Each structure stands twice: as C-alpha cells, then as structure tokens.
Backbone bond lengths (Angstrom), bond angles and torsions (degrees), N, CA, C in turn:
res aa  C-N    CA-C-N  psi(-1)  N-CA   C-N-CA  omega(-1)  CA-C   N-CA-C  phi
1 M - - - 1.456 - - 1.535 108.11 -
2 A 1.316 115.53 132.58 1.465 121.29 -178.79 1.531 111.09 -81.39
3 R 1.301 114.41 158.66 1.471 121.66 174.45 1.529 107.85 -98.19
4 V 1.321 117.38 129.45 1.458 122.32 179.81 1.523 109.33 -102.38
5 I 1.325 115.67 126.58 1.464 120.16 173.69 1.525 108.21 -124.10
6 W 1.309 115.25 150.58 1.466 122.11 -178.37 1.523 109.16 -110.57
7 A 1.318 117.11 119.60 1.462 121.04 175.68 1.523 109.16 -67.86
8 D 1.327 116.45 152.52 1.466 120.40 177.58 1.521 111.25 -54.81
9 S 1.335 116.52 -37.10 1.467 120.07 -179.66 1.525 111.26 -61.58
10 A 1.328 117.88 -39.98 1.467 121.06 179.33 1.525 111.08 -70.11
11 I 1.325 116.66 -38.84 1.471 120.35 177.32 1.526 109.80 -62.68
12 N 1.324 116.64 -42.35 1.472 120.45 177.94 1.522 111.13 -64.87
13 D 1.339 116.83 -41.86 1.464 120.03 177.66 1.523 110.48 -58.47
14 L 1.322 116.42 -46.61 1.462 120.63 -178.17 1.524 111.44 -64.60
15 A 1.314 117.28 -39.25 1.471 120.64 177.58 1.530 110.32 -63.32
16 E 1.326 117.24 -42.85 1.468 120.60 179.11 1.530 111.23 -64.47
17 I 1.322 116.56 -40.69 1.464 120.36 177.45 1.525 109.98 -61.38
18 G 1.331 116.41 -46.26 1.461 120.72 179.13 1.517 112.18 -61.08
19 E 1.335 116.89 -42.66 1.467 120.47 179.13 1.524 111.31 -64.02
20 Y 1.319 116.36 -40.25 1.463 120.25 -179.59 1.534 110.58 -64.57
21 I 1.333 116.56 -48.21 1.464 119.99 -179.13 1.524 110.85 -65.65
22 A 1.330 117.33 -35.38 1.472 122.09 -177.63 1.523 112.80 -63.94
23 Q 1.321 117.29 -20.38 1.470 119.77 176.87 1.528 110.59 -59.97
24 D 1.336 116.15 -32.47 1.464 120.75 179.43 1.520 112.75 -102.91
25 S 1.350 115.83 -34.32 1.460 118.82 -175.41 1.530 110.86 -155.25
26 P 1.325 116.55 99.90 1.460 118.99 177.28 1.535 113.20 -58.74
27 I 1.316 116.60 -35.16 1.466 119.81 179.84 1.529 110.73 -66.77
28 L 1.324 116.78 -45.26 1.465 120.35 178.15 1.528 110.73 -64.46
29 A 1.321 116.99 -35.94 1.467 120.88 177.94 1.534 110.12 -61.35
30 E 1.317 116.67 -45.67 1.457 120.19 179.77 1.527 110.93 -65.68
31 M 1.325 117.19 -42.63 1.460 120.73 179.50 1.528 111.35 -62.67
32 T 1.327 116.41 -42.67 1.465 120.69 179.82 1.523 110.89 -65.42
33 T 1.319 116.49 -46.16 1.457 120.96 179.75 1.526 110.95 -58.77
34 L 1.317 117.20 -46.94 1.467 120.77 179.87 1.523 111.48 -65.05
35 A 1.325 117.28 -38.20 1.467 120.49 179.61 1.527 111.41 -66.74
36 V 1.338 117.67 -39.70 1.470 120.69 177.34 1.530 109.74 -66.21
37 L 1.324 117.12 -41.66 1.467 120.11 176.57 1.527 111.00 -59.79
38 D 1.318 116.95 -44.58 1.469 121.19 178.77 1.530 111.20 -62.39
39 A 1.338 116.03 -42.76 1.470 119.70 179.40 1.526 110.37 -61.45
40 G 1.312 116.48 -43.83 1.461 120.10 178.62 1.521 112.03 -63.49
41 E 1.305 116.30 -45.07 1.462 120.29 -179.16 1.524 111.74 -66.72
42 S 1.326 118.19 -25.96 1.462 121.08 179.61 1.526 111.95 -66.47
43 L 1.329 116.97 -16.11 1.466 120.59 179.50 1.526 112.11 -66.32
44 R 1.309 117.82 -17.09 1.470 120.27 179.28 1.523 110.66 -61.18
45 H 1.325 118.20 -27.42 1.460 122.16 -177.57 1.526 113.03 -87.15
46 S 1.316 117.18 -28.08 1.466 120.47 -176.19 1.531 109.42 -154.07
47 P 1.322 117.77 73.44 1.462 120.58 -171.93 1.529 115.50 -65.79
48 L 1.310 117.84 -24.26 1.462 119.29 -177.34 1.525 113.41 -93.12
49 R 1.328 117.49 9.01 1.464 119.28 -177.35 1.528 112.84 -72.41
50 G 1.318 117.98 -23.78 1.460 120.45 179.79 1.521 111.61 -72.52
51 R 1.305 115.07 159.25 1.467 118.58 179.11 1.529 109.98 -80.50
52 I 1.318 115.90 157.87 1.456 121.25 174.89 1.528 107.56 -67.34
53 I 1.326 117.34 135.09 1.467 121.23 179.75 1.526 108.03 -66.28
54 P 1.335 118.18 117.21 1.466 120.61 -174.67 1.525 114.22 -57.70
55 E 1.320 117.39 -38.09 1.460 120.63 -177.16 1.530 112.89 -69.70
56 I 1.327 116.72 -20.04 1.464 121.28 -178.20 1.532 110.79 -103.80
57 N 1.326 116.02 -40.21 1.456 123.83 176.64 1.534 113.15 57.00
58 Q 1.325 115.96 42.90 1.468 122.57 174.78 1.533 107.59 -119.85
59 P 1.325 117.75 132.49 1.466 119.67 -177.97 1.528 114.60 -56.73
60 S 1.325 118.29 -26.33 1.465 120.02 -178.69 1.526 113.29 -85.49
61 S 1.328 117.73 -11.98 1.479 122.06 179.73 1.515 108.63 -102.57
62 R 1.315 115.44 112.45 1.463 120.81 -172.13 1.523 111.68 -130.88
63 E 1.328 114.87 172.32 1.455 119.91 177.02 1.515 110.29 -149.90
64 I 1.321 114.28 149.42 1.452 122.04 168.26 1.519 106.31 -120.88
65 L 1.308 115.55 160.92 1.463 120.51 -178.07 1.518 109.95 -111.82
66 Y 1.333 114.32 141.10 1.459 120.79 167.45 1.520 105.53 -129.80
67 K 1.320 115.05 111.04 1.469 121.42 -174.82 1.525 108.51 50.77
68 S 1.324 118.97 -119.08 1.467 121.65 -177.03 1.524 113.03 -92.57
69 Y 1.309 118.53 6.41 1.460 121.69 -173.93 1.524 112.53 -105.42
70 R 1.301 114.76 138.99 1.460 122.87 175.51 1.533 107.58 -98.87
71 I 1.313 116.45 118.29 1.456 122.19 177.74 1.527 105.50 -99.48
72 M 1.323 116.19 106.96 1.460 121.97 -173.64 1.523 110.25 -98.78
73 Y 1.325 114.42 141.28 1.462 118.28 -177.04 1.523 111.35 -153.69
74 D 1.319 114.82 160.88 1.454 122.77 175.08 1.515 108.49 -114.85
75 V 1.325 115.56 141.97 1.459 121.21 176.76 1.521 107.80 -112.66
76 V 1.327 115.80 121.05 1.466 121.91 176.59 1.527 106.91 -130.02
77 G 1.305 115.71 104.67 1.462 120.20 -177.07 1.512 110.82 61.81
78 E 1.311 115.95 -120.87 1.470 122.02 -179.42 1.528 112.54 -99.46
79 V 1.346 116.34 18.51 1.465 120.69 -179.43 1.523 109.95 -117.52
80 V 1.309 115.26 131.85 1.461 122.94 173.15 1.522 106.28 -110.23
81 E 1.336 116.71 119.44 1.467 119.99 176.54 1.516 108.72 -110.26
82 I 1.315 115.96 113.63 1.462 120.88 177.38 1.524 106.47 -79.06
83 T 1.329 115.72 121.37 1.460 121.37 -170.84 1.517 114.59 -106.32
84 A 1.333 117.35 -27.40 1.471 119.39 -176.62 1.520 110.22 -159.99
85 I 1.317 114.44 153.15 1.461 122.07 172.10 1.517 105.56 -134.04
86 I 1.319 115.76 115.49 1.460 118.50 -178.72 1.523 109.99 -130.74
87 H 1.312 115.64 154.25 1.452 121.00 175.83 1.521 108.05 -72.02
88 G 1.305 116.00 138.81 1.452 121.46 -177.14 1.514 114.66 -61.22
89 A 1.317 117.86 -21.39 1.468 120.85 179.76 1.532 112.27 -80.31
90 R 1.339 116.31 -14.83 1.467 119.59 179.95 1.519 111.12 -81.87
91 D 1.308 116.17 147.28 1.456 120.56 172.93 1.518 108.15 -72.67
92 F 1.308 116.05 140.67 1.454 121.04 176.90 1.513 108.30 -117.64
93 K 1.311 115.40 122.43 1.459 121.37 176.67 1.521 107.37 -121.60
94 P 1.347 116.25 113.40 1.477 120.05 -177.54 1.518 112.79 -64.86
C-alpha cells in the first residue's frame, strides 16, 4: 500500500476550489472538497491506475479525474505525492 502525501500547492488548489464553489453553495463546496480528498486518498491502493499527464509525458506523473477536476500526482516508489488539482477547462503548463 502506497503512502499518499499532499503538496502545499494541491492543498491550496483544493481550498481555492472550495471557496469558489461556496460562493453559490457551501454544501456543494464541502461535498466536492471531501470527494476530491477521498479520490486522492484512494490512490494508496492503486497508484498507477491514473493516466500519464499528457502535457508532461512522464510515467511517474499521473492524474485521475473527479468530475471536471484533474487530480495530478507523482509516484515515486511507494509514495504518491498529489501536486495539483485543476479544473479540466483550464490550460495546464508544467
């Protein structure tokens, strides 16, 4: 089982997403935040299940999707580091 860690950048991304959604619906913001956290933590069981991030094209840099959000992470041995969470409509430049 892998160890999942959250980079400060990913924590900040998730907080910003929650704040944005909370402007319209605090309940939906909380549900979305918890669901993204659960999706990230689920990587401990199968860290390589996500696809390789196309913009990076490195086998260790992967992503899973939750609704419109890209949960980006790096796999190094038995450690999964979640590095970013971005909306799929945004351009991503590594």
